[in-house]
PDB file of N, CA, C and O in Angstrom:
ATOM      1  N   MET A   1      -4.200  -5.133  40.377  1.00  0.00           N
ATOM      2  CA  MET A   1      -4.493  -5.736  39.088  1.00  0.00           C
ATOM      3  C   MET A   1      -3.176  -6.089  38.397  1.00  0.00           C
ATOM      4  O   MET A   1      -2.289  -5.242  38.281  1.00  0.00           O
ATOM      5  N   ASN A   2      -3.049  -7.304  37.950  1.00  0.00           N
ATOM      6  CA  ASN A   2      -1.844  -7.763  37.259  1.00  0.00           C
ATOM      7  C   ASN A   2      -1.975  -7.533  35.761  1.00  0.00           C
ATOM      8  O   ASN A   2      -3.036  -7.737  35.172  1.00  0.00           O
ATOM      9  N   THR A   3      -0.879  -7.106  35.165  1.00  0.00           N
ATOM     10  CA  THR A   3      -0.833  -6.951  33.721  1.00  0.00           C
ATOM     11  C   THR A   3      -0.477  -8.298  33.105  1.00  0.00           C
ATOM     12  O   THR A   3       0.517  -8.907  33.501  1.00  0.00           O
ATOM     13  N   PRO A   4      -1.265  -8.775  32.146  1.00  0.00           N
ATOM     14  CA  PRO A   4      -0.949 -10.077  31.542  1.00  0.00           C
ATOM     15  C   PRO A   4       0.349 -10.000  30.761  1.00  0.00           C
ATOM     16  O   PRO A   4       0.648  -8.989  30.126  1.00  0.00           O
ATOM     17  N   ARG A   5       1.109 -11.070  30.814  1.00  0.00           N
ATOM     18  CA  ARG A   5       2.371 -11.142  30.084  1.00  0.00           C
ATOM     19  C   ARG A   5       2.067 -11.568  28.655  1.00  0.00           C
ATOM     20  O   ARG A   5       1.622 -12.690  28.414  1.00  0.00           O
ATOM     21  N   VAL A   6       2.308 -10.669  27.714  1.00  0.00           N
ATOM     22  CA  VAL A   6       1.994 -10.927  26.315  1.00  0.00           C
ATOM     23  C   VAL A   6       3.176 -11.598  25.613  1.00  0.00           C
ATOM     24  O   VAL A   6       2.981 -12.521  24.822  1.00  0.00           O
ATOM     25  N   TRP A   7       4.389 -11.145  25.893  1.00  0.00           N
ATOM     26  CA  TRP A   7       5.573 -11.646  25.197  1.00  0.00           C
ATOM     27  C   TRP A   7       6.127 -12.876  25.903  1.00  0.00           C
ATOM     28  O   TRP A   7       6.247 -12.897  27.128  1.00  0.00           O
ATOM     29  N   LYS A   8       6.455 -13.873  25.144  1.00  0.00           N
ATOM     30  CA  LYS A   8       7.154 -15.028  25.683  1.00  0.00           C
ATOM     31  C   LYS A   8       8.355 -15.301  24.790  1.00  0.00           C
ATOM     32  O   LYS A   8       8.380 -14.885  23.632  1.00  0.00           O
ATOM     33  N   GLU A   9       9.332 -15.985  25.318  1.00  0.00           N
ATOM     34  CA  GLU A   9      10.542 -16.280  24.559  1.00  0.00           C
ATOM     35  C   GLU A   9      10.188 -17.162  23.361  1.00  0.00           C
ATOM     36  O   GLU A   9       9.616 -18.238  23.536  1.00  0.00           O
ATOM     37  N   PRO A  10      10.524 -16.712  22.130  1.00  0.00           N
ATOM     38  CA  PRO A  10      10.177 -17.523  20.958  1.00  0.00           C
ATOM     39  C   PRO A  10      11.024 -18.795  20.900  1.00  0.00           C
ATOM     40  O   PRO A  10      12.203 -18.783  21.254  1.00  0.00           O
ATOM     41  N   ASP A  11      10.414 -19.883  20.455  1.00  0.00           N
ATOM     42  CA  ASP A  11      11.166 -21.130  20.300  1.00  0.00           C
ATOM     43  C   ASP A  11      11.586 -21.361  18.854  1.00  0.00           C
ATOM     44  O   ASP A  11      12.219 -22.368  18.538  1.00  0.00           O
ATOM     45  N   THR A  12      11.232 -20.423  17.975  1.00  0.00           N
ATOM     46  CA  THR A  12      11.627 -20.503  16.579  1.00  0.00           C
ATOM     47  C   THR A  12      12.175 -19.154  16.143  1.00  0.00           C
ATOM     48  O   THR A  12      11.571 -18.117  16.415  1.00  0.00           O
ATOM     49  N   LEU A  13      13.321 -19.165  15.466  1.00  0.00           N
ATOM     50  CA  LEU A  13      13.925 -17.949  14.953  1.00  0.00           C
ATOM     51  C   LEU A  13      14.330 -18.194  13.513  1.00  0.00           C
ATOM     52  O   LEU A  13      15.042 -19.153  13.217  1.00  0.00           O
ATOM     53  N   VAL A  14      13.877 -17.326  12.615  1.00  0.00           N
ATOM     54  CA  VAL A  14      14.213 -17.423  11.204  1.00  0.00           C
ATOM     55  C   VAL A  14      14.875 -16.122  10.792  1.00  0.00           C
ATOM     56  O   VAL A  14      14.313 -15.046  10.995  1.00  0.00           O
ATOM     57  N   THR A  15      16.065 -16.213  10.216  1.00  0.00           N
ATOM     58  CA  THR A  15      16.770 -15.043   9.707  1.00  0.00           C
ATOM     59  C   THR A  15      17.227 -15.326   8.294  1.00  0.00           C
ATOM     60  O   THR A  15      17.432 -16.482   7.924  1.00  0.00           O
ATOM     61  N   GLY A  16      17.385 -14.296   7.512  1.00  0.00           N
ATOM     62  CA  GLY A  16      17.852 -14.492   6.147  1.00  0.00           C
ATOM     63  C   GLY A  16      17.806 -13.206   5.363  1.00  0.00           C
ATOM     64  O   GLY A  16      17.319 -12.179   5.835  1.00  0.00           O
ATOM     65  N   GLY A  17      18.325 -13.285   4.156  1.00  0.00           N
ATOM     66  CA  GLY A  17      18.320 -12.102   3.310  1.00  0.00           C
ATOM     67  C   GLY A  17      18.737 -12.422   1.893  1.00  0.00           C
ATOM     68  O   GLY A  17      19.200 -13.520   1.583  1.00  0.00           O
ATOM     69  N   ARG A  18      18.560 -11.435   1.052  1.00  0.00           N
ATOM     70  CA  ARG A  18      18.883 -11.558  -0.371  1.00  0.00           C
ATOM     71  C   ARG A  18      19.476 -10.235  -0.815  1.00  0.00           C
ATOM     72  O   ARG A  18      18.918  -9.173  -0.538  1.00  0.00           O
ATOM     73  N   LEU A  19      20.602 -10.297  -1.500  1.00  0.00           N
ATOM     74  CA  LEU A  19      21.248  -9.122  -2.080  1.00  0.00           C
ATOM     75  C   LEU A  19      21.552  -9.390  -3.543  1.00  0.00           C
ATOM     76  O   LEU A  19      21.931 -10.502  -3.912  1.00  0.00           O
ATOM     77  N   HIS A  20      21.385  -8.368  -4.380  1.00  0.00           N
ATOM     78  CA  HIS A  20      21.841  -8.474  -5.760  1.00  0.00           C
ATOM     79  C   HIS A  20      22.354  -7.114  -6.212  1.00  0.00           C
ATOM     80  O   HIS A  20      21.969  -6.075  -5.676  1.00  0.00           O
ATOM     81  N   TYR A  21      23.231  -7.146  -7.212  1.00  0.00           N
ATOM     82  CA  TYR A  21      23.835  -5.912  -7.694  1.00  0.00           C
ATOM     83  C   TYR A  21      24.173  -6.066  -9.170  1.00  0.00           C
ATOM     84  O   TYR A  21      24.758  -7.067  -9.583  1.00  0.00           O
ATOM     85  N   TRP A  22      23.799  -5.067  -9.957  1.00  0.00           N
ATOM     86  CA  TRP A  22      24.171  -5.047 -11.369  1.00  0.00           C
ATOM     87  C   TRP A  22      25.587  -4.495 -11.464  1.00  0.00           C
ATOM     88  O   TRP A  22      25.807  -3.314 -11.196  1.00  0.00           O
ATOM     89  N   LEU A  23      26.553  -5.335 -11.843  1.00  0.00           N
ATOM     90  CA  LEU A  23      27.932  -4.890 -12.022  1.00  0.00           C
ATOM     91  C   LEU A  23      28.081  -4.058 -13.286  1.00  0.00           C
ATOM     92  O   LEU A  23      28.819  -3.073 -13.314  1.00  0.00           O
ATOM     93  N   THR A  24      27.363  -4.472 -14.339  1.00  0.00           N
ATOM     94  CA  THR A  24      27.289  -3.718 -15.597  1.00  0.00           C
ATOM     95  C   THR A  24      25.840  -3.781 -16.058  1.00  0.00           C
ATOM     96  O   THR A  24      24.994  -4.345 -15.363  1.00  0.00           O
ATOM     97  N   ASP A  25      25.546  -3.211 -17.215  1.00  0.00           N
ATOM     98  CA  ASP A  25      24.187  -3.300 -17.759  1.00  0.00           C
ATOM     99  C   ASP A  25      23.828  -4.719 -18.177  1.00  0.00           C
ATOM    100  O   ASP A  25      22.650  -5.032 -18.348  1.00  0.00           O
ATOM    101  N   GLN A  26      24.827  -5.580 -18.344  1.00  0.00           N
ATOM    102  CA  GLN A  26      24.587  -6.944 -18.793  1.00  0.00           C
ATOM    103  C   GLN A  26      24.848  -8.005 -17.732  1.00  0.00           C
ATOM    104  O   GLN A  26      24.522  -9.169 -17.964  1.00  0.00           O
ATOM    105  N   LEU A  27      25.419  -7.664 -16.580  1.00  0.00           N
ATOM    106  CA  LEU A  27      25.842  -8.665 -15.605  1.00  0.00           C
ATOM    107  C   LEU A  27      25.346  -8.320 -14.202  1.00  0.00           C
ATOM    108  O   LEU A  27      25.671  -7.271 -13.646  1.00  0.00           O
ATOM    109  N   LYS A  28      24.546  -9.241 -13.645  1.00  0.00           N
ATOM    110  CA  LYS A  28      24.041  -9.082 -12.272  1.00  0.00           C
ATOM    111  C   LYS A  28      24.467 -10.282 -11.443  1.00  0.00           C
ATOM    112  O   LYS A  28      24.386 -11.419 -11.909  1.00  0.00           O
ATOM    113  N   VAL A  29      24.922 -10.040 -10.210  1.00  0.00           N
ATOM    114  CA  VAL A  29      25.254 -11.110  -9.285  1.00  0.00           C
ATOM    115  C   VAL A  29      24.338 -10.993  -8.066  1.00  0.00           C
ATOM    116  O   VAL A  29      23.917  -9.899  -7.690  1.00  0.00           O
ATOM    117  N   GLY A  30      24.040 -12.145  -7.458  1.00  0.00           N
ATOM    118  CA  GLY A  30      23.173 -12.147  -6.286  1.00  0.00           C
ATOM    119  C   GLY A  30      23.562 -13.237  -5.311  1.00  0.00           C
ATOM    120  O   GLY A  30      24.100 -14.272  -5.704  1.00  0.00           O
ATOM    121  N   VAL A  31      23.288 -13.001  -4.038  1.00  0.00           N
ATOM    122  CA  VAL A  31      23.512 -13.999  -2.994  1.00  0.00           C
ATOM    123  C   VAL A  31      22.278 -14.067  -2.108  1.00  0.00           C
ATOM    124  O   VAL A  31      21.585 -13.071  -1.902  1.00  0.00           O
ATOM    125  N   THR A  32      22.019 -15.259  -1.589  1.00  0.00           N
ATOM    126  CA  THR A  32      20.887 -15.514  -0.701  1.00  0.00           C
ATOM    127  C   THR A  32      21.383 -16.356   0.469  1.00  0.00           C
ATOM    128  O   THR A  32      22.174 -17.281   0.285  1.00  0.00           O
ATOM    129  N   ALA A  33      20.919 -16.033   1.664  1.00  0.00           N
ATOM    130  CA  ALA A  33      21.287 -16.828   2.837  1.00  0.00           C
ATOM    131  C   ALA A  33      20.102 -16.857   3.791  1.00  0.00           C
ATOM    132  O   ALA A  33      19.350 -15.889   3.901  1.00  0.00           O
ATOM    133  N   GLY A  34      19.951 -17.976   4.473  1.00  0.00           N
ATOM    134  CA  GLY A  34      18.878 -18.107   5.445  1.00  0.00           C
ATOM    135  C   GLY A  34      19.237 -19.114   6.515  1.00  0.00           C
ATOM    136  O   GLY A  34      19.996 -20.053   6.276  1.00  0.00           O
ATOM    137  N   ARG A  35      18.687 -18.911   7.693  1.00  0.00           N
ATOM    138  CA  ARG A  35      18.942 -19.820   8.818  1.00  0.00           C
ATOM    139  C   ARG A  35      17.678 -19.920   9.656  1.00  0.00           C
ATOM    140  O   ARG A  35      17.034 -18.913   9.953  1.00  0.00           O
ATOM    141  N   THR A  36      17.332 -21.139  10.031  1.00  0.00           N
ATOM    142  CA  THR A  36      16.165 -21.395  10.873  1.00  0.00           C
ATOM    143  C   THR A  36      16.619 -22.172  12.102  1.00  0.00           C
ATOM    144  O   THR A  36      17.286 -23.200  11.986  1.00  0.00           O
ATOM    145  N   GLU A  37      16.255 -21.679  13.266  1.00  0.00           N
ATOM    146  CA  GLU A  37      16.496 -22.388  14.519  1.00  0.00           C
ATOM    147  C   GLU A  37      15.144 -22.666  15.152  1.00  0.00           C
ATOM    148  O   GLU A  37      14.413 -21.741  15.508  1.00  0.00           O
ATOM    149  N   GLU A  38      14.818 -23.935  15.289  1.00  0.00           N
ATOM    150  CA  GLU A  38      13.542 -24.330  15.882  1.00  0.00           C
ATOM    151  C   GLU A  38      13.811 -25.423  16.897  1.00  0.00           C
ATOM    152  O   GLU A  38      14.194 -26.538  16.543  1.00  0.00           O
ATOM    153  N   GLU A  39      13.606 -25.091  18.158  1.00  0.00           N
ATOM    154  CA  GLU A  39      13.890 -25.990  19.276  1.00  0.00           C
ATOM    155  C   GLU A  39      15.328 -26.478  19.162  1.00  0.00           C
ATOM    156  O   GLU A  39      16.240 -25.661  19.290  1.00  0.00           O
ATOM    157  N   ASP A  40      15.581 -27.752  18.930  1.00  0.00           N
ATOM    158  CA  ASP A  40      16.947 -28.269  18.821  1.00  0.00           C
ATOM    159  C   ASP A  40      17.368 -28.515  17.382  1.00  0.00           C
ATOM    160  O   ASP A  40      18.364 -29.197  17.144  1.00  0.00           O
ATOM    161  N   VAL A  41      16.637 -27.979  16.424  1.00  0.00           N
ATOM    162  CA  VAL A  41      16.890 -28.250  15.011  1.00  0.00           C
ATOM    163  C   VAL A  41      17.334 -26.964  14.329  1.00  0.00           C
ATOM    164  O   VAL A  41      16.733 -25.907  14.521  1.00  0.00           O
ATOM    165  N   GLU A  42      18.390 -27.064  13.532  1.00  0.00           N
ATOM    166  CA  GLU A  42      18.876 -25.909  12.782  1.00  0.00           C
ATOM    167  C   GLU A  42      18.968 -26.253  11.307  1.00  0.00           C
ATOM    168  O   GLU A  42      19.446 -27.327  10.943  1.00  0.00           O
ATOM    169  N   SER A  43      18.509 -25.342  10.456  1.00  0.00           N
ATOM    170  CA  SER A  43      18.601 -25.494   9.007  1.00  0.00           C
ATOM    171  C   SER A  43      19.265 -24.257   8.425  1.00  0.00           C
ATOM    172  O   SER A  43      19.096 -23.150   8.936  1.00  0.00           O
ATOM    173  N   ARG A  44      20.021 -24.453   7.352  1.00  0.00           N
ATOM    174  CA  ARG A  44      20.695 -23.345   6.677  1.00  0.00           C
ATOM    175  C   ARG A  44      20.488 -23.446   5.169  1.00  0.00           C
ATOM    176  O   ARG A  44      20.333 -24.535   4.618  1.00  0.00           O
ATOM    177  N   LEU A  45      20.490 -22.293   4.521  1.00  0.00           N
ATOM    178  CA  LEU A  45      20.379 -22.210   3.072  1.00  0.00           C
ATOM    179  C   LEU A  45      21.341 -21.138   2.577  1.00  0.00           C
ATOM    180  O   LEU A  45      21.357 -20.021   3.096  1.00  0.00           O
ATOM    181  N   GLU A  46      22.144 -21.480   1.572  1.00  0.00           N
ATOM    182  CA  GLU A  46      23.015 -20.521   0.914  1.00  0.00           C
ATOM    183  C   GLU A  46      22.805 -20.635  -0.589  1.00  0.00           C
ATOM    184  O   GLU A  46      22.588 -21.731  -1.108  1.00  0.00           O
ATOM    185  N   GLY A  47      22.867 -19.517  -1.284  1.00  0.00           N
ATOM    186  CA  GLY A  47      22.694 -19.549  -2.724  1.00  0.00           C
ATOM    187  C   GLY A  47      23.433 -18.428  -3.413  1.00  0.00           C
ATOM    188  O   GLY A  47      23.767 -17.416  -2.797  1.00  0.00           O
ATOM    189  N   PHE A  48      23.686 -18.613  -4.685  1.00  0.00           N
ATOM    190  CA  PHE A  48      24.391 -17.644  -5.516  1.00  0.00           C
ATOM    191  C   PHE A  48      23.742 -17.669  -6.893  1.00  0.00           C
ATOM    192  O   PHE A  48      23.361 -18.733  -7.380  1.00  0.00           O
ATOM    193  N   ASP A  49      23.614 -16.508  -7.523  1.00  0.00           N
ATOM    194  CA  ASP A  49      23.098 -16.488  -8.888  1.00  0.00           C
ATOM    195  C   ASP A  49      23.815 -15.442  -9.722  1.00  0.00           C
ATOM    196  O   ASP A  49      24.367 -14.470  -9.207  1.00  0.00           O
ATOM    197  N   LEU A  50      23.787 -15.672 -11.025  1.00  0.00           N
ATOM    198  CA  LEU A  50      24.447 -14.814 -11.995  1.00  0.00           C
ATOM    199  C   LEU A  50      23.481 -14.641 -13.163  1.00  0.00           C
ATOM    200  O   LEU A  50      22.984 -15.625 -13.710  1.00  0.00           O
ATOM    201  N   THR A  51      23.219 -13.405 -13.541  1.00  0.00           N
ATOM    202  CA  THR A  51      22.338 -13.121 -14.669  1.00  0.00           C
ATOM    203  C   THR A  51      23.138 -12.421 -15.751  1.00  0.00           C
ATOM    204  O   THR A  51      23.785 -11.405 -15.498  1.00  0.00           O
ATOM    205  N   LEU A  52      23.092 -12.971 -16.962  1.00  0.00           N
ATOM    206  CA  LEU A  52      23.708 -12.363 -18.140  1.00  0.00           C
ATOM    207  C   LEU A  52      22.575 -11.886 -19.040  1.00  0.00           C
ATOM    208  O   LEU A  52      21.779 -12.691 -19.524  1.00  0.00           O
ATOM    209  N   ARG A  53      22.505 -10.580 -19.263  1.00  0.00           N
ATOM    210  CA  ARG A  53      21.384 -10.013 -20.031  1.00  0.00           C
ATOM    211  C   ARG A  53      21.873  -9.508 -21.386  1.00  0.00           C
ATOM    212  O   ARG A  53      22.794  -8.695 -21.471  1.00  0.00           O
ATOM    213  N   LYS A  54      21.237 -10.008 -22.440  1.00  0.00           N
ATOM    214  CA  LYS A  54      21.528  -9.529 -23.792  1.00  0.00           C
ATOM    215  C   LYS A  54      20.619  -8.351 -24.138  1.00  0.00           C
ATOM    216  O   LYS A  54      21.054  -7.371 -24.743  1.00  0.00           O
ATOM    217  N   SER A  55      19.338  -8.467 -23.739  1.00  0.00           N
ATOM    218  CA  SER A  55      18.358  -7.400 -23.966  1.00  0.00           C
ATOM    219  C   SER A  55      17.267  -7.553 -22.913  1.00  0.00           C
ATOM    220  O   SER A  55      17.327  -8.458 -22.080  1.00  0.00           O
ATOM    221  N   ALA A  56      16.279  -6.680 -22.948  1.00  0.00           N
ATOM    222  CA  ALA A  56      15.180  -6.770 -21.985  1.00  0.00           C
ATOM    223  C   ALA A  56      14.375  -8.058 -22.167  1.00  0.00           C
ATOM    224  O   ALA A  56      13.700  -8.499 -21.236  1.00  0.00           O
ATOM    225  N   ALA A  57      14.439  -8.663 -23.350  1.00  0.00           N
ATOM    226  CA  ALA A  57      13.664  -9.877 -23.615  1.00  0.00           C
ATOM    227  C   ALA A  57      14.519 -11.147 -23.660  1.00  0.00           C
ATOM    228  O   ALA A  57      13.974 -12.241 -23.804  1.00  0.00           O
ATOM    229  N   ALA A  58      15.841 -11.028 -23.542  1.00  0.00           N
ATOM    230  CA  ALA A  58      16.702 -12.209 -23.655  1.00  0.00           C
ATOM    231  C   ALA A  58      17.791 -12.158 -22.580  1.00  0.00           C
ATOM    232  O   ALA A  58      18.579 -11.214 -22.515  1.00  0.00           O
ATOM    233  N   TRP A  59      17.814 -13.201 -21.738  1.00  0.00           N
ATOM    234  CA  TRP A  59      18.832 -13.290 -20.697  1.00  0.00           C
ATOM    235  C   TRP A  59      19.058 -14.738 -20.314  1.00  0.00           C
ATOM    236  O   TRP A  59      18.251 -15.613 -20.629  1.00  0.00           O
ATOM    237  N   LEU A  60      20.168 -14.982 -19.628  1.00  0.00           N
ATOM    238  CA  LEU A  60      20.511 -16.296 -19.107  1.00  0.00           C
ATOM    239  C   LEU A  60      20.766 -16.134 -17.620  1.00  0.00           C
ATOM    240  O   LEU A  60      21.549 -15.278 -17.209  1.00  0.00           O
ATOM    241  N   LYS A  61      20.102 -16.960 -16.809  1.00  0.00           N
ATOM    242  CA  LYS A  61      20.285 -16.895 -15.364  1.00  0.00           C
ATOM    243  C   LYS A  61      20.801 -18.242 -14.874  1.00  0.00           C
ATOM    244  O   LYS A  61      20.204 -19.285 -15.139  1.00  0.00           O
ATOM    245  N   LEU A  62      21.929 -18.202 -14.151  1.00  0.00           N
ATOM    246  CA  LEU A  62      22.527 -19.394 -13.561  1.00  0.00           C
ATOM    247  C   LEU A  62      22.374 -19.290 -12.050  1.00  0.00           C
ATOM    248  O   LEU A  62      22.613 -18.229 -11.472  1.00  0.00           O
ATOM    249  N   GLU A  63      21.978 -20.386 -11.406  1.00  0.00           N
ATOM    250  CA  GLU A  63      21.760 -20.388  -9.967  1.00  0.00           C
ATOM    251  C   GLU A  63      22.401 -21.609  -9.331  1.00  0.00           C
ATOM    252  O   GLU A  63      22.467 -22.681  -9.933  1.00  0.00           O
ATOM    253  N   TYR A  64      22.875 -21.429  -8.092  1.00  0.00           N
ATOM    254  CA  TYR A  64      23.397 -22.524  -7.302  1.00  0.00           C
ATOM    255  C   TYR A  64      22.863 -22.357  -5.887  1.00  0.00           C
ATOM    256  O   TYR A  64      22.831 -21.244  -5.361  1.00  0.00           O
ATOM    257  N   GLY A  65      22.446 -23.451  -5.273  1.00  0.00           N
ATOM    258  CA  GLY A  65      21.960 -23.397  -3.899  1.00  0.00           C
ATOM    259  C   GLY A  65      22.386 -24.634  -3.130  1.00  0.00           C
ATOM    260  O   GLY A  65      22.563 -25.711  -3.700  1.00  0.00           O
ATOM    261  N   HIS A  66      22.546 -24.460  -1.826  1.00  0.00           N
ATOM    262  CA  HIS A  66      22.933 -25.563  -0.947  1.00  0.00           C
ATOM    263  C   HIS A  66      22.199 -25.392   0.371  1.00  0.00           C
ATOM    264  O   HIS A  66      22.105 -24.283   0.897  1.00  0.00           O
ATOM    265  N   SER A  67      21.683 -26.480   0.898  1.00  0.00           N
ATOM    266  CA  SER A  67      20.990 -26.410   2.182  1.00  0.00           C
ATOM    267  C   SER A  67      21.446 -27.549   3.077  1.00  0.00           C
ATOM    268  O   SER A  67      21.866 -28.605   2.605  1.00  0.00           O
ATOM    269  N   THR A  68      21.353 -27.311   4.387  1.00  0.00           N
ATOM    270  CA  THR A  68      21.636 -28.335   5.381  1.00  0.00           C
ATOM    271  C   THR A  68      20.502 -28.343   6.387  1.00  0.00           C
ATOM    272  O   THR A  68      19.829 -27.330   6.575  1.00  0.00           O
ATOM    273  N   GLY A  69      20.287 -29.464   7.026  1.00  0.00           N
ATOM    274  CA  GLY A  69      19.218 -29.570   8.016  1.00  0.00           C
ATOM    275  C   GLY A  69      17.997 -30.245   7.431  1.00  0.00           C
ATOM    276  O   GLY A  69      17.979 -30.593   6.250  1.00  0.00           O
ATOM    277  N   PRO A  70      16.973 -30.431   8.255  1.00  0.00           N
ATOM    278  CA  PRO A  70      15.786 -31.166   7.811  1.00  0.00           C
ATOM    279  C   PRO A  70      14.850 -30.363   6.919  1.00  0.00           C
ATOM    280  O   PRO A  70      13.922 -30.942   6.354  1.00  0.00           O
ATOM    281  N   GLY A  71      15.047 -29.079   6.769  1.00  0.00           N
ATOM    282  CA  GLY A  71      14.160 -28.265   5.965  1.00  0.00           C
ATOM    283  C   GLY A  71      13.165 -27.512   6.822  1.00  0.00           C
ATOM    284  O   GLY A  71      13.312 -27.429   8.042  1.00  0.00           O
ATOM    285  N   VAL A  72      12.163 -26.971   6.180  1.00  0.00           N
ATOM    286  CA  VAL A  72      11.184 -26.139   6.863  1.00  0.00           C
ATOM    287  C   VAL A  72       9.987 -26.990   7.271  1.00  0.00           C
ATOM    288  O   VAL A  72       9.421 -27.714   6.452  1.00  0.00           O
ATOM    289  N   LEU A  73       9.614 -26.900   8.516  1.00  0.00           N
ATOM    290  CA  LEU A  73       8.409 -27.571   8.992  1.00  0.00           C
ATOM    291  C   LEU A  73       7.215 -26.685   8.700  1.00  0.00           C
ATOM    292  O   LEU A  73       7.348 -25.461   8.704  1.00  0.00           O
ATOM    293  N   THR A  74       6.071 -27.256   8.452  1.00  0.00           N
ATOM    294  CA  THR A  74       4.883 -26.495   8.116  1.00  0.00           C
ATOM    295  C   THR A  74       4.246 -25.908   9.368  1.00  0.00           C
ATOM    296  O   THR A  74       4.006 -26.613  10.348  1.00  0.00           O
ATOM    297  N   SER A  75       3.977 -24.618   9.320  1.00  0.00           N
ATOM    298  CA  SER A  75       3.287 -23.931  10.409  1.00  0.00           C
ATOM    299  C   SER A  75       2.143 -23.128   9.829  1.00  0.00           C
ATOM    300  O   SER A  75       2.247 -22.611   8.716  1.00  0.00           O
ATOM    301  N   THR A  76       1.055 -23.018  10.565  1.00  0.00           N
ATOM    302  CA  THR A  76      -0.082 -22.215  10.135  1.00  0.00           C
ATOM    303  C   THR A  76      -0.465 -21.247  11.240  1.00  0.00           C
ATOM    304  O   THR A  76      -0.243 -21.508  12.422  1.00  0.00           O
ATOM    305  N   SER A  77      -1.049 -20.116  10.832  1.00  0.00           N
ATOM    306  CA  SER A  77      -1.513 -19.118  11.787  1.00  0.00           C
ATOM    307  C   SER A  77      -2.867 -18.606  11.345  1.00  0.00           C
ATOM    308  O   SER A  77      -3.046 -18.225  10.188  1.00  0.00           O
ATOM    309  N   ASN A  78      -3.817 -18.597  12.256  1.00  0.00           N
ATOM    310  CA  ASN A  78      -5.154 -18.080  11.960  1.00  0.00           C
ATOM    311  C   ASN A  78      -5.372 -16.689  12.541  1.00  0.00           C
ATOM    312  O   ASN A  78      -6.464 -16.133  12.426  1.00  0.00           O
ATOM    313  N   ASP A  79      -4.335 -16.120  13.169  1.00  0.00           N
ATOM    314  CA  ASP A  79      -4.500 -14.816  13.819  1.00  0.00           C
ATOM    315  C   ASP A  79      -3.442 -13.810  13.381  1.00  0.00           C
ATOM    316  O   ASP A  79      -3.046 -12.948  14.165  1.00  0.00           O
ATOM    317  N   GLY A  80      -2.982 -13.911  12.142  1.00  0.00           N
ATOM    318  CA  GLY A  80      -2.040 -12.934  11.611  1.00  0.00           C
ATOM    319  C   GLY A  80      -0.612 -13.099  12.088  1.00  0.00           C
ATOM    320  O   GLY A  80       0.169 -12.153  11.987  1.00  0.00           O
ATOM    321  N   GLY A  81      -0.242 -14.245  12.598  1.00  0.00           N
ATOM    322  CA  GLY A  81       1.123 -14.500  13.013  1.00  0.00           C
ATOM    323  C   GLY A  81       1.390 -14.346  14.484  1.00  0.00           C
ATOM    324  O   GLY A  81       2.550 -14.379  14.895  1.00  0.00           O
ATOM    325  N   TYR A  82       0.350 -14.178  15.312  1.00  0.00           N
ATOM    326  CA  TYR A  82       0.559 -14.083  16.746  1.00  0.00           C
ATOM    327  C   TYR A  82       0.792 -15.453  17.377  1.00  0.00           C
ATOM    328  O   TYR A  82       1.472 -15.569  18.397  1.00  0.00           O
ATOM    329  N   SER A  83       0.224 -16.482  16.764  1.00  0.00           N
ATOM    330  CA  SER A  83       0.466 -17.849  17.237  1.00  0.00           C
ATOM    331  C   SER A  83       0.463 -18.782  16.023  1.00  0.00           C
ATOM    332  O   SER A  83      -0.167 -18.496  15.004  1.00  0.00           O
ATOM    333  N   PHE A  84       1.174 -19.892  16.153  1.00  0.00           N
ATOM    334  CA  PHE A  84       1.301 -20.851  15.060  1.00  0.00           C
ATOM    335  C   PHE A  84       0.984 -22.243  15.535  1.00  0.00           C
ATOM    336  O   PHE A  84       1.234 -22.588  16.689  1.00  0.00           O
ATOM    337  N   GLY A  85       0.435 -23.043  14.646  1.00  0.00           N
ATOM    338  CA  GLY A  85       0.172 -24.453  14.897  1.00  0.00           C
ATOM    339  C   GLY A  85       0.785 -25.273  13.791  1.00  0.00           C
ATOM    340  O   GLY A  85       1.029 -24.760  12.699  1.00  0.00           O
ATOM    341  N   ARG A  86       1.031 -26.504  14.047  1.00  0.00           N
ATOM    342  CA  ARG A  86       1.595 -27.388  13.033  1.00  0.00           C
ATOM    343  C   ARG A  86       0.530 -27.741  12.006  1.00  0.00           C
ATOM    344  O   ARG A  86      -0.599 -28.088  12.354  1.00  0.00           O
ATOM    345  N   GLY A  87       0.912 -27.646  10.721  1.00  0.00           N
ATOM    346  CA  GLY A  87      -0.042 -27.932   9.657  1.00  0.00           C
ATOM    347  C   GLY A  87       0.159 -29.283   9.054  1.00  0.00           C
ATOM    348  O   GLY A  87      -0.573 -29.666   8.141  1.00  0.00           O
TER     349      GLY A  87
END
C-alpha cells in the first residue's frame, strides 16, 4: 500500500512582519516589511511609522510606505487554506 504524498513544493511564499516600540510614553516608532514570491513574480513592501501621543484621546500618527512589484494577486480557499484558486 502506497502512502499518498500530501506535501508538495509551494509555488507561493509570503513573509513579513511588524515591529513597534514605545521609546517614551509619548513617542512610538514602528517598522513593517513584507515580501511575496509567486512563480516568477516578486513583490516587496516596506513601511515606517511614528506616533506622537499627547494623551489617551489625542495623538498624531505619521506613516510612510513603499512597495515594488505588481502587488498581491487575489486567491481564495474553500478548505481552510489547504488549496487556493484565483479569485
